[in-house]
C-alpha positions as CSV (number, residue, x, y, z in Angstrom):
1,M,135.0,121.9,129.3
2,L,135.1,117.8,128.7
3,K,136.8,116.5,126.2
4,P,134.6,115.4,123.2
5,F,136.4,111.9,123.1
6,P,134.8,110.7,125.9
7,F,131.1,112.0,124.8
8,L,131.6,110.1,121.8
9,V,132.9,107.0,123.3
10,A,129.5,106.7,125.5
11,A,127.6,107.0,122.1
12,L,129.2,104.6,120.4
13,P,127.1,101.6,122.5
14,I,123.9,102.9,121.2
15,C,125.2,101.9,117.8
16,I,126.5,99.1,118.7
17,A,122.8,98.2,119.9
18,L,121.0,99.4,117.1
19,G,123.3,98.0,114.2
20,P,126.1,95.1,113.4
21,L,129.7,96.7,113.2
22,R,132.7,95.7,111.7
23,V,135.6,98.3,112.6
24,A,139.0,98.5,111.0
25,H,141.9,101.3,111.7
26,A,141.9,104.0,109.7
27,A,142.7,107.6,108.9
28,D,141.7,111.1,107.0
29,A,142.5,114.0,108.7
30,D,145.1,117.0,108.0
31,A,147.0,119.4,110.2
32,T,149.2,121.3,107.3
33,D,146.2,123.6,107.1
34,A,145.4,123.5,110.8
35,Q,147.5,126.4,111.5
36,P,146.1,129.3,112.5
37,K,145.7,132.0,109.0
38,P,143.8,135.6,108.7
39,V,140.5,135.0,107.2
40,L,140.9,135.4,103.3
41,P,138.3,135.3,100.9
42,D,137.3,132.5,98.7
43,I,138.6,133.3,94.9
44,V,137.3,131.2,92.2
45,V,137.7,131.3,88.7
46,T,134.8,128.5,87.2
47,A,132.2,131.4,86.8
48,T,134.2,135.0,85.5
49,R,137.2,132.3,84.2
50,S,139.5,134.9,85.9
51,E,140.2,135.4,89.6
52,H,137.6,137.0,91.9
53,S,136.7,136.9,95.0
54,A,133.6,134.7,95.2
55,F,131.4,137.8,97.1
56,D,132.0,140.0,93.8
57,V,130.6,137.1,91.3
58,P,127.1,137.7,90.4
59,G,126.1,134.7,90.8
60,A,125.4,131.6,93.2
61,I,129.4,130.2,93.8
62,D,131.0,128.3,96.2
63,S,134.4,127.3,96.6
64,V,135.4,124.2,99.4
65,K,138.5,123.2,100.5
66,V,139.1,119.8,100.5
67,A,141.5,119.0,103.6
68,P,141.7,115.5,105.1
69,G,139.1,115.7,108.3
70,D,137.0,112.7,109.9
71,S,135.8,111.8,106.4
72,L,136.8,108.8,104.5
73,G,137.8,111.2,101.3
74,V,136.7,108.7,98.8
75,N,133.3,110.3,97.6
76,P,133.0,114.3,96.6
77,S,129.9,114.1,98.3
78,E,131.8,113.9,101.5
79,F,133.1,117.5,101.0
80,L,129.9,119.3,99.7
81,Q,127.4,118.6,102.0
82,G,127.5,122.3,102.5
83,V,126.5,123.6,99.5
84,P,123.1,124.9,99.2
85,G,120.9,123.9,96.1
86,L,123.9,120.9,95.3
87,L,122.4,117.1,95.9
88,T,125.3,114.9,96.1
89,R,123.9,111.1,97.1
90,D,126.1,108.3,97.7
91,R,124.4,105.6,96.3
92,Q,126.7,103.1,98.2
93,N,126.8,101.4,94.6
94,Y,130.0,102.1,92.8
95,A,128.8,100.2,89.5
96,Q,126.4,103.4,89.0
97,D,129.0,106.3,90.4
98,E,127.3,109.1,92.6
99,Q,123.9,110.8,92.0
100,I,124.3,114.6,91.6
101,S,122.1,117.2,90.7
102,I,121.7,120.8,90.8
103,R,118.7,122.6,91.2
104,G,116.9,119.6,90.2
105,F,119.3,119.7,87.1
106,G,120.5,115.9,86.6
107,A,118.3,114.0,88.8
108,R,116.6,112.1,86.7
109,S,120.5,110.1,85.8
110,T,119.9,106.5,86.2
111,F,123.6,106.2,86.6
112,G,126.8,108.8,86.5
113,V,126.4,112.4,86.4
114,R,124.0,114.3,83.6
115,G,122.8,117.7,83.4
116,V,126.0,119.2,86.0
117,H,129.3,120.0,83.8
118,L,132.5,118.3,85.6
119,Y,135.7,119.1,85.2
120,V,139.6,118.2,86.9
121,D,141.9,121.0,86.4
122,G,139.9,122.3,83.3
123,I,139.7,118.7,81.6
124,P,136.1,117.8,80.6
125,A,134.8,114.8,82.9
126,T,132.0,115.2,81.2
127,M,131.8,114.1,78.1
128,P,130.2,116.1,74.6
129,D,127.0,114.5,74.9
130,G,126.3,115.2,78.9
131,Q,126.9,112.5,80.3
132,G,129.8,112.0,82.9
133,Q,131.7,110.7,86.3
134,V,133.3,111.5,89.4
135,S,135.3,108.0,89.6
136,N,138.3,109.5,88.8
137,F,138.1,113.0,91.0
138,P,141.5,113.1,92.7
139,L,140.2,114.0,96.3
140,G,144.1,113.1,97.9
141,A,145.5,115.8,95.6
142,A,142.9,118.5,95.7
143,E,143.0,122.1,96.6
144,R,139.3,123.2,96.4
145,I,136.2,122.0,94.8
146,E,134.0,124.9,92.7
147,V,130.5,124.6,92.3
148,L,128.4,126.7,90.5
149,R,124.8,127.1,90.4
150,G,122.4,129.2,88.1
151,P,122.6,131.2,85.0
152,F,126.1,131.7,84.5
153,S,126.7,127.9,84.4
154,A,125.1,127.5,80.4
155,L,128.5,129.4,79.3
156,Y,130.1,125.7,80.0
157,G,127.9,124.6,77.1
158,N,125.7,121.6,76.6
159,S,124.5,120.2,79.8
160,S,125.3,122.9,82.3
161,G,122.4,122.9,84.5
162,G,125.4,123.5,87.0
163,V,129.2,123.1,87.1
164,I,131.4,121.5,89.3
165,Q,135.2,121.8,89.0
166,I,137.9,120.2,91.2
167,F,141.4,122.4,91.5
168,T,144.6,119.9,92.6
169,A,147.0,121.9,94.8
170,D,150.1,123.0,92.9
171,G,153.6,121.7,94.7
172,S,154.4,123.2,97.7
173,D,157.6,125.1,97.8
174,R,158.8,122.9,101.3
175,P,158.4,119.4,100.2
176,E,156.1,117.0,101.9
177,W,154.9,113.7,102.0
178,R,151.3,112.5,103.1
179,F,150.1,109.1,104.2
180,D,146.7,108.2,105.3
181,A,144.6,105.1,105.9
182,T,140.9,105.0,107.1
183,G,138.6,102.3,107.2
184,G,135.3,100.9,109.9
185,S,132.6,99.5,108.8
186,Y,131.7,96.9,106.3
187,G,134.7,96.3,105.5
188,T,135.5,99.5,104.3
189,L,139.3,100.4,103.7
190,R,141.2,103.1,102.0
191,L,145.4,104.1,101.8
192,G,146.4,106.9,100.0
193,A,150.1,108.1,99.5
194,N,150.8,111.8,98.5
195,A,153.9,113.6,97.1
196,R,154.2,117.3,96.7
197,G,157.0,119.9,96.4
198,R,159.5,122.1,94.0
199,E,162.5,121.5,93.2
200,G,163.9,124.1,91.1
201,I,161.5,125.5,88.3
202,V,159.4,122.5,88.3
203,G,156.8,122.2,90.7
204,Y,155.0,118.3,91.2
205,N,151.9,117.0,93.4
206,V,151.7,113.2,92.9
207,D,148.8,111.3,94.6
208,L,148.4,107.5,94.7
209,S,145.0,105.5,96.4
210,Q,143.8,102.4,96.7
211,F,140.0,101.6,98.2
212,H,137.7,98.7,99.1
213,T,134.5,98.0,100.4
214,D,132.8,94.5,101.2
215,G,129.5,96.7,100.7
216,Y,126.8,97.8,103.1
217,R,124.5,95.3,101.1
218,G,124.3,92.1,100.0
219,H,126.8,91.9,96.3
220,G,128.0,94.9,97.4
221,Y,131.8,94.2,97.0
222,A,133.9,96.7,95.1
223,E,137.5,97.5,94.7
224,R,139.4,101.3,93.0
225,S,142.6,102.5,92.3
226,N,142.9,106.5,91.6
227,G,146.6,107.8,90.3
228,N,147.1,111.6,89.5
229,A,150.0,113.9,89.0
230,K,150.5,117.2,88.5
231,F,153.6,119.1,86.9
232,T,154.2,122.5,86.7
233,F,157.3,124.2,85.0
234,D,158.2,127.7,85.6
235,L,159.5,129.1,82.4
236,G,160.2,132.5,83.3
237,A,158.8,135.5,82.2
238,G,154.7,134.3,83.4
239,R,154.9,131.7,81.4
240,K,154.1,128.7,82.9
241,L,153.6,124.5,81.8
242,T,151.2,122.4,83.4
243,L,151.1,118.7,82.6
244,L,148.4,116.1,84.0
245,A,148.0,112.8,84.4
246,N,145.2,110.7,85.7
247,T,143.9,107.7,86.2
248,V,140.9,105.3,87.6
249,A,140.9,101.4,87.6
250,L,137.6,99.9,89.0
251,P,138.6,96.2,88.2
252,N,135.5,94.9,89.8
253,A,132.4,96.9,91.6
254,D,129.5,94.7,92.5
255,D,125.7,95.8,91.4
256,A,123.2,95.2,94.6
257,L,121.0,97.1,91.8
258,G,117.7,98.8,93.6
259,L,114.6,97.2,96.1
260,T,111.0,97.4,95.8
261,R,109.4,99.3,98.7
262,A,108.6,96.4,100.7
263,Q,112.3,94.5,100.1
264,F,113.5,98.2,101.3
265,E,111.2,98.2,103.8
266,T,111.5,94.5,105.0
267,D,115.3,94.0,105.0
268,P,116.9,97.1,103.4
269,R,120.4,95.3,104.0
270,Q,119.7,92.4,100.6
271,A,120.3,92.5,97.1
272,V,117.5,90.9,94.7
273,A,117.8,87.6,93.4
274,S,119.0,88.4,90.1
275,A,121.9,90.4,91.0
276,A,123.5,87.1,92.7
277,L,121.8,85.1,89.1
278,F,123.6,87.0,86.8
279,D,126.3,88.7,89.1
280,T,125.8,92.1,87.9
281,R,129.1,94.5,88.2
282,K,130.5,97.1,86.6
283,S,134.9,97.3,85.3
284,V,136.2,100.8,84.5
285,H,139.6,101.2,83.6
286,Q,140.6,105.0,82.4
287,Q,143.5,106.8,81.8
288,Q,143.9,110.6,80.3
289,G,146.6,112.7,80.1
290,G,146.6,116.8,79.6
291,A,148.5,120.2,79.2
292,I,148.2,123.4,80.2
293,Y,150.4,126.4,78.4
294,E,149.8,129.7,79.5
295,Q,151.8,132.9,78.6
296,P,151.3,136.8,79.1
297,L,151.3,138.5,75.8
298,S,151.0,142.1,77.4
299,D,150.7,143.6,81.2
300,T,146.7,143.6,80.4
301,Q,147.0,140.2,78.0
302,S,147.3,136.7,78.5
303,L,147.0,133.6,76.4
304,R,146.2,129.8,77.5
305,V,145.8,126.8,75.6
306,L,144.7,123.6,76.8
307,G,144.6,120.2,75.4
308,Y,144.1,116.5,76.6
309,L,143.6,112.9,75.6
310,G,142.4,110.0,77.2
311,H,141.3,106.3,77.0
312,R,138.2,104.0,78.6
313,D,136.5,100.6,78.7
314,V,133.6,99.7,80.7
315,E,132.4,96.3,81.0
316,Q,128.6,96.3,82.6
317,F,126.8,92.9,83.2
318,Q,123.3,93.5,84.1
319,S,120.2,91.5,85.0
320,I,117.7,91.5,82.2
321,P,115.7,88.2,82.1
322,V,117.1,85.5,79.6
323,A,113.7,85.5,77.5
324,T,113.9,89.3,77.3
325,Q,117.6,88.9,75.6
326,K,116.4,86.4,73.3
327,A,114.1,89.4,71.3
328,A,115.6,89.9,67.9
329,T,115.6,93.9,69.0
330,S,117.3,93.2,72.2
331,P,120.8,94.6,72.8
332,G,121.6,91.5,75.4
333,G,122.9,92.0,79.3
334,V,126.0,93.1,78.6
335,I,127.6,96.0,77.7
336,E,130.9,96.7,76.3
337,L,132.2,100.3,75.7
338,G,135.8,101.3,74.7
339,G,137.1,104.2,73.4
340,D,139.4,107.9,73.2
341,Y,138.5,111.1,74.1
342,G,140.2,114.5,74.1
343,G,139.9,117.7,73.0
344,G,141.3,121.4,73.4
345,D,140.2,124.9,74.9
346,A,142.1,128.5,73.6
347,R,141.3,131.6,75.5
348,W,142.7,134.8,75.3
349,T,142.1,137.1,78.4
350,Y,142.2,140.7,78.5
351,N,142.5,142.2,82.1
352,S,142.8,145.9,83.4
353,V,142.6,145.2,86.9
354,L,144.6,147.7,88.2
355,A,142.5,150.5,86.1
356,E,140.3,152.9,87.7
357,R,137.5,151.0,86.4
358,P,138.7,147.4,86.1
359,F,137.7,145.3,83.1
360,D,137.9,141.5,82.1
361,L,137.4,140.0,78.5
362,A,137.9,136.7,77.9
363,V,137.2,134.8,74.2
364,G,138.0,131.8,73.0
365,V,137.0,128.1,71.4
366,S,136.7,124.9,72.9
367,Y,136.2,121.0,70.7
368,D,136.1,118.3,72.6
369,R,135.3,114.7,70.9
370,Q,134.3,110.9,71.9
371,D,134.7,107.9,69.3
372,Q,133.3,105.2,71.3
373,H,132.7,101.3,70.2
374,R,129.4,100.2,71.9
375,Q,128.8,96.2,72.3
376,G,125.7,94.0,73.7
377,Y,126.0,90.5,74.4
378,N,124.0,88.0,75.9
379,N,124.7,87.8,79.6
380,Y,124.5,84.1,79.7
381,L,125.7,81.0,77.7
382,G,124.0,78.2,77.3
383,S,122.8,77.5,80.6
384,T,125.1,79.5,82.4
385,L,124.0,83.0,83.8
386,G,126.2,85.9,84.6
387,V,128.7,85.3,81.4
388,K,129.0,87.1,78.1
389,G,127.0,85.2,75.3
390,A,126.5,85.8,71.7
391,L,127.1,89.4,70.4
392,R,123.8,91.3,70.0
393,R,124.6,94.9,69.3
394,D,128.1,96.7,67.5
395,E,128.4,100.2,67.0
396,Q,130.9,102.8,66.5
397,N,129.3,105.9,68.4
398,L,131.1,109.6,67.9
399,V,130.0,113.1,69.3
400,S,131.9,116.5,69.5
401,N,131.3,119.6,70.1
402,F,132.4,123.2,68.8
403,D,132.0,126.2,70.4
404,E,133.0,129.7,70.6
405,Y,132.6,131.9,73.5
406,A,133.1,135.7,75.0
407,Q,133.0,136.7,78.8
408,A,133.4,140.2,79.8
409,T,133.3,141.6,83.5
410,W,133.1,145.4,84.3
411,S,133.1,147.2,87.3
412,F,131.2,150.4,85.7
413,A,131.0,152.7,88.5
414,D,132.2,152.8,92.4
415,N,129.2,150.4,94.0
416,W,128.5,148.2,90.5
417,L,129.8,145.4,88.4
418,A,128.3,143.6,85.8
419,S,128.8,140.5,84.0
420,A,127.9,139.2,80.6
421,G,128.6,136.5,78.5
422,L,127.9,134.5,75.3
423,R,128.1,130.9,73.7
424,H,127.8,129.5,70.7
425,S,127.4,125.3,70.5
426,E,127.5,123.1,67.9
427,V,127.0,119.1,68.7
428,K,126.8,116.6,66.6
429,F,126.1,112.7,66.9
430,S,126.7,109.7,64.3
431,A,126.4,106.2,65.0
432,D,127.6,103.5,62.5
433,D,125.2,100.3,63.3
434,N,127.3,97.2,62.5
435,Y,124.8,94.5,64.0
436,I,121.8,94.5,61.4
437,V,120.3,91.0,61.2
438,P,116.2,89.8,60.5
439,G,114.2,91.6,63.3
440,N,117.1,94.0,64.2
441,G,117.1,96.9,61.8
442,N,119.9,99.4,60.7
443,D,120.4,101.9,63.9
444,S,122.9,104.0,62.2
445,G,121.9,107.7,61.8
446,R,123.1,111.3,62.4
447,A,121.9,114.0,64.5
448,D,122.9,117.3,64.9
449,Y,122.4,120.4,67.3
450,S,122.9,123.8,67.8
451,A,122.6,126.6,70.8
452,T,123.6,130.0,71.8
453,T,123.3,131.0,75.1
454,P,123.8,134.9,76.6
455,V,124.0,135.0,80.2
456,A,124.2,138.8,82.3
457,G,124.5,139.4,85.6
458,L,124.9,142.7,87.8
459,L,126.2,143.6,91.3
460,Y,125.4,145.9,93.7
461,R,128.0,146.6,96.8
462,A,125.5,147.5,99.4
463,N,128.4,148.2,101.8
464,E,131.7,146.5,102.4
465,Q,129.9,143.6,104.1
466,W,126.7,143.2,102.0
467,H,126.3,142.9,98.1
468,L,123.0,142.2,96.1
469,Y,122.9,140.7,92.8
470,A,120.7,139.0,89.5
471,S,121.6,137.2,86.8
472,Y,119.6,135.8,83.9
473,G,121.0,133.3,81.0
474,R,119.9,130.5,78.7
475,G,120.7,127.0,78.7
476,F,120.1,123.8,76.7
477,E,120.8,120.2,76.8
478,T,121.3,117.8,74.0
479,P,120.1,113.9,74.9
480,T,123.0,111.6,75.2
481,F,123.8,108.6,73.5
482,N,121.9,106.4,75.7
483,E,118.8,108.4,75.3
484,L,119.0,108.6,71.5
485,G,120.1,105.0,70.8
486,Y,116.3,103.7,70.0
487,R,112.8,105.2,68.6
488,P,109.8,104.6,71.4
489,D,107.7,102.8,67.9
490,G,109.8,100.3,67.9
491,S,111.7,101.1,64.2
492,A,115.4,101.4,63.9
493,G,117.3,103.8,64.0
494,I,118.5,107.4,66.0
495,N,115.5,108.3,67.6
496,F,115.4,112.2,65.7
497,G,111.9,112.9,67.3
498,L,114.1,113.6,70.7
499,V,115.3,117.6,70.6
500,P,117.2,119.3,73.1
501,A,116.0,120.9,76.3
502,R,115.9,124.5,76.4
503,S,115.8,126.2,79.7
504,R,115.4,130.3,80.4
505,N,117.4,130.5,84.2
506,G,116.7,133.7,87.0
507,E,118.1,134.3,90.1
508,V,118.3,137.0,93.1
509,G,120.9,136.9,95.4
510,S,122.1,138.5,99.0
511,K,125.6,137.9,99.8
512,W,126.3,139.2,103.7
513,H,130.0,138.7,104.9
514,F,130.7,139.2,108.5
515,E,133.9,140.8,110.1
516,S,134.4,137.9,112.3
517,G,135.2,136.0,108.7
518,G,131.4,134.2,108.6
519,E,129.0,134.5,105.9
520,F,125.3,134.4,105.2
521,D,124.4,134.0,101.5
522,V,120.6,133.9,100.0
523,A,119.4,133.2,96.4
524,V,116.3,132.9,94.6
525,F,116.0,131.6,91.7
526,N,113.8,130.3,88.8
527,A,114.4,127.8,85.4
528,D,111.8,127.4,83.2
529,T,112.4,124.8,80.5
530,R,110.6,123.7,77.1
531,N,111.4,120.3,75.5
532,E,112.4,118.6,78.8
533,I,113.6,114.9,78.5
534,A,111.7,112.4,79.8
535,V,111.4,108.4,79.4
536,A,108.8,107.2,77.1
537,T,108.7,103.5,77.2
538,S,111.0,100.6,78.9
539,S,110.8,97.4,77.2
540,G,112.6,94.4,76.1
541,G,116.2,95.5,77.4
542,R,115.4,98.8,75.3
543,T,114.3,102.1,77.3
544,T,113.6,105.3,74.8
545,Y,112.8,109.2,75.2
546,Q,110.6,111.4,75.2
547,N,110.5,115.7,75.1
548,V,107.8,117.2,77.3
549,D,106.9,120.4,76.7
550,R,107.3,122.3,79.7
551,A,108.9,121.8,83.3
552,R,109.9,124.5,86.0
553,R,112.6,124.3,89.2
554,R,112.3,127.1,91.4
555,G,113.2,127.6,94.9
556,A,115.7,129.2,97.1
557,E,119.2,128.5,98.9
558,F,120.6,129.8,102.3
559,K,123.8,129.1,103.6
560,L,125.2,130.5,106.5
561,D,129.1,129.9,108.0
562,L,130.0,131.4,111.1
563,P,132.2,131.3,113.8
564,L,130.9,131.7,117.2
565,A,132.8,132.0,120.5
566,A,136.0,130.9,120.7
567,R,136.7,127.4,119.3
568,W,133.3,127.3,117.9
569,H,131.9,127.3,114.6
570,A,128.6,126.6,112.8
571,Q,127.2,125.7,109.2
572,L,123.9,125.6,107.5
573,A,122.8,124.7,104.6
574,Y,119.4,124.6,103.1
575,T,117.7,124.4,99.9
576,Y,113.8,124.7,98.9
577,L,113.3,123.1,95.5
578,D,109.3,122.9,93.8
579,A,110.2,120.9,90.6
580,K,107.4,119.9,88.5
581,F,106.1,119.4,85.0
582,L,103.9,122.0,83.8
583,S,102.6,120.2,80.4
584,P,100.8,116.5,80.9
585,F,102.2,113.7,79.3
586,L,101.8,109.9,78.9
587,T,104.3,107.2,80.0
588,C,104.6,103.8,80.6
589,P,104.0,102.4,84.1
590,A,107.3,100.0,86.1
591,A,106.8,96.6,85.9
592,S,105.0,96.7,82.6
593,T,105.0,94.9,78.7
594,C,103.8,98.8,77.6
595,T,105.1,99.4,74.7
596,K,103.6,102.8,73.6
597,P,102.9,105.6,76.2
598,N,99.4,105.3,77.6
599,T,99.4,106.3,80.9
600,P,99.0,109.4,81.8
601,V,101.3,112.2,83.9
602,A,99.4,114.9,84.9
603,A,100.4,119.0,84.7
604,G,102.2,119.7,88.0
605,A,103.9,116.2,88.6
606,R,106.5,116.7,91.0
607,I,109.8,115.7,88.9
608,P,111.0,112.8,90.2
609,G,114.7,112.3,92.4
610,V,114.4,116.0,93.7
611,P,113.2,116.8,97.3
612,R,111.5,119.7,98.0
613,S,113.5,120.3,101.2
614,N,117.1,119.7,101.7
615,L,118.9,120.4,105.0
616,Y,122.6,120.5,106.2
617,A,123.6,121.1,109.8
618,A,127.0,121.1,111.3
619,L,128.9,122.8,114.8
620,R,132.3,121.9,115.2
621,W,134.8,122.5,118.2
622,G,138.1,122.8,118.5
623,E,141.5,124.2,117.2
624,A,144.3,123.4,114.7
625,L,146.2,121.4,117.1
626,G,144.3,119.4,120.2
627,W,141.1,117.6,120.1
628,N,138.3,118.5,118.2
629,A,134.7,117.6,117.8
630,T,132.4,117.9,115.3
631,I,128.1,117.4,115.2
632,E,126.3,116.7,111.1
633,A,122.8,116.4,111.1
634,N,121.3,116.0,107.6
635,A,117.6,116.0,106.2
636,A,115.5,115.9,103.7
637,S,111.8,115.3,102.7
638,A,110.1,112.7,100.4
639,T,111.3,112.5,97.1
640,P,109.3,111.0,94.0
641,V,110.7,108.3,92.2
642,N,108.7,108.2,89.1
643,D,107.1,111.1,86.4
644,L,103.8,109.4,87.9
645,N,104.5,110.6,91.6
646,T,102.4,107.1,92.7
647,Q,105.9,105.9,94.9
648,Y,108.0,108.4,97.1
649,A,111.3,107.3,99.1
650,P,110.6,108.8,102.7
651,G,111.7,111.5,104.2
652,Y,114.6,111.3,107.0
653,G,116.8,112.7,109.2
654,T,120.3,111.6,110.6
655,L,123.2,112.3,113.1
656,S,127.1,111.9,113.1
657,L,129.3,112.7,115.4
658,G,133.3,112.9,115.0
659,T,136.2,113.3,117.2
660,G,140.0,114.0,116.3
661,Y,143.2,114.6,118.2
662,V,145.7,116.7,116.3
663,F,149.7,116.9,117.2
664,E,152.6,118.1,115.9
665,T,156.5,117.5,116.1
666,A,159.3,119.9,114.2
667,S,158.5,118.0,110.8
668,T,155.3,116.0,111.4
669,T,152.1,116.5,112.0
670,V,149.9,113.5,112.8
671,S,146.2,113.5,112.8
672,T,143.4,111.0,113.8
673,F,139.9,110.9,113.6
674,L,136.6,108.6,114.8
675,R,133.1,109.0,113.5
676,V,129.6,107.5,113.9
677,Q,127.8,108.5,110.9
678,N,123.7,107.8,111.0
679,L,123.8,107.5,114.8
680,F,120.6,106.5,115.7
681,D,121.0,103.6,112.7
682,K,117.8,105.4,110.7
683,N,116.7,103.4,107.4
684,Y,116.2,105.6,104.7
685,A,117.3,105.6,100.9
686,G,120.6,107.7,100.4
687,S,119.4,107.9,96.4
688,V,116.5,106.4,93.9
689,I,116.6,104.7,90.8
690,V,114.1,107.4,88.9
691,N,111.7,105.7,86.8
692,E,113.5,101.9,87.4
693,S,111.6,100.1,84.9
694,N,111.1,96.9,87.5
695,G,109.5,99.0,90.1
696,R,113.0,98.9,92.0
697,Y,113.4,102.7,92.8
698,F,115.5,102.9,96.1
699,E,119.0,101.9,96.7
700,P,119.4,102.3,101.2
701,A,122.1,104.2,102.7
702,P,123.9,102.2,105.2
703,G,122.7,102.0,109.2
704,C,124.8,103.0,111.8
705,S,128.8,102.9,111.2
706,V,131.8,103.7,112.7
707,F,134.9,105.1,111.1
708,A,138.3,105.8,112.2
709,G,141.7,107.3,110.5
710,V,144.9,108.7,111.0
711,H,146.8,111.6,108.4
712,V,150.4,111.7,108.8
713,T,152.1,114.6,106.9
714,W,156.2,115.2,106.9
715,K,157.9,118.2,105.8
716,R,161.3,118.2,104.8
């Protein structure tokens, strides 16, 4: 057989001819996990709150191993492409974070993540109002990422159209040090260092990384530093204490802004003129710490208590025209957010896993709170643009949730398993306005929401390889503080007319595990939503929102993970999703001065940001040591970018190639890789800005790109 490395090198001239490259040395491959191992079932906890095989969960859940390979290791999307139902889009814009949606939930988010609940080692990365971010995900320290879709997601409370939870590894019994460097096109470089091990009763996993990019597009520079530490203490008698610390510093991330269709087709690498004119950019500094205490109460009972505290500061410069900023109701063009957050969770668990009919029960309470000082300033001072000017907004925002939940799983017959749960949530918002001037009234107000969300599922073990399941549940999603902030009629105060979206979700599925270790999963789902939240107006620097009576998301997911002949492995993930509004409503078209919705959106219009079809396929060759090679394909159908469905991001297909070589000595493993992404230099929108008020919907993905890297693991 021909070695894969010459094959990849032969492909490089194609890439070079099609697009300019700047290549740096780099690394991100792992050999620690490259040793031959028996096939073991994926153990997950997100769906049931106790350890179960994913094969025995009556719902769609995937556990994705995070092992450095042929990727940069910067964004979660690099590891999650093979999860059906999950759409992860790297905006190539670190001022806005990644764009993530699950089965169409969260697709409307213009920045950060909403509609999907995020966790890092059990600590929420989603605030109580439903807004989250993944920039603090410690990928260098991670062991796995669990992705839960469907009805059981609702057991995580507000804004849980799906759940993504990252788990860092415990300290290894044999201490090890890991170093990696990855880099390549567009001035991209990532450096990482990790130490993990165990000394007596203390286990540790400490990770540091530094990332830098000049960006594929103009005005796309970004740098980010991440740190994560996990210490576990074995206190004896089954007791365990885990201490967690996490920090992210994004001192500067330029924002190239979206492009209009004409700009996107003419020059996808450009930044719009206003980005440079107003120096659009963002900075973020966040620090958080937490503790988890676990203790058995008896052979069948245990207690788990979690607490966490954090602080986050954000400053963002926007490209709002000066004339617009001068309006009395304008909040200006600079956003400053600073505040503390924290919370806790206490859970009692009963587990009779050794009984003839195993039964699990978890009962708990959780509380989360965010106290945030929100200020707005002009993005000009005199005739100078891109600098912080006069104060235009000054609010103290407080949001909290208090939830009680219970969940049980019971194997009530030889081939049957039932799971059910109930969660009651209370979410409270308050805003105290300290900026009250003529023409800009008092925007203070309070809004309280509550919901009870039941879920039930049933799994049938047809045989040892084939399981069938069905589940049903209800969910809800409150508006975020940004969506509550203004009223569509222009009057002062919180938008009390905006109510939570409430959904009814059903799913049926099949899970087939091959004796060789492969799997084939199929799920069909339907989610009907009342009071879907959508844009009403966007004018004068203020965006307001409204409820749409009915919406529906229905579709199917397929996943195939299959070992082939010796040294070959295939992977396929496909999602079909029909997401649409079922009720007509009025909205404002882009690039208009509309202050009251006046343009009809017909029933049956597609929900923007959601492609009907999304495909990922990969073929891998190689073993733990020696040469390896990968070919990957990604494809998506056309995606509507606004509620009116007047514009679409074109469908696309891309191809990527990778190769690597792994070798080891008595104490050291070295893994190298070389990767070419978007081999044929396809021009496509990697993400979209839904309902962008200026019609700048498109965020181009990079053209043909080359990355390389080295990862070194040394064990003591």
